[in-house]
Residue, then its C-alpha position, 0 to 999 in steps of 0.5 A: m392125645k398128649f396125655f396118652t402118649d406121655t403115659v405110654k412113654v412113662v410105662v415103657g420107660v419104666i419097664l425098660v429101666i427095670i429090665g436094665l436093672i435086672g440085666g445088670l445082675i445077669p452077666i449074659f444080658q446087656g442091661w445097660m442098653f435097656g436102662l439107657s433107652g428107658l432113661l432117654l424115653l423118660s427124659s422126654v416127659f420129666p424135665p429134671l431127668k431131661k436136665w440130667v440127661d442133657r448134662l451127661k450128653e454134654k459131658f460125653r461130647r466134651s470128652k470125645e472132643e478131647d480125644 
């Protein structure tokens, strides 16, 4: 069952990242929301991506505390 859920997460995450990249080229379409959602979904499956997302979250938290 874990293999199936991980496969679905990867497929949906890749689709969202692709939509996000396409959305970055179209001025009306907000692609960053889809790209970010895809990265978060993929980070639950790929440990190196999870480390990168965790570093970004920590950096964002620190910048909010400074304000």
